[in-house]
C-alpha positions, 0 to 999 in steps of 0.5 A: 641828131645826125646832120642831113646832107642833101645832094641834088643830082646823081651823076658824077658829083652825086655819086662819090666813091664809098671811100668819100663817105668814110671821110664824113665825120660824126652822124651824117644822113646823106640823101641823093635826089636824082631825076635819073635812076642810072649813072651815065659816064658822060666822057664815053658818050662820044664812042656810042655813034662809032660802035666802040661802046654800048649804052650798057657799057657806060651806064649803071644803076645808081645805088643808095649812098653807102653811109647809113642811113643814106637813101636815094630818091628817084625824083626831080628837085622842083624847088629849093628853099635855102631859108627853110633849108628844104628841097621840094620834089613830087615825092615830098620835101627834104630837109638839109643842114 
């Protein structure tokens, strides 16, 4: 049975490069729960009011984790139960190891 890795948030911490997934050893099922369906490169926000960047220059759609059978859940985590090792969203409950 694969280990279940649950990542809450899909921005910088929740969107590692594909090479990072290859470092996970053995069977791993990665699920990313993110309130937003887009990645935002926060350091470039300063350039928006000056017209040096446009919103489409600093955002892109989040992708499903590259390591199968990874998945992306577009939802907000509303409760985390560390004892039961579960995170709750409006779309359901997700277990993690």
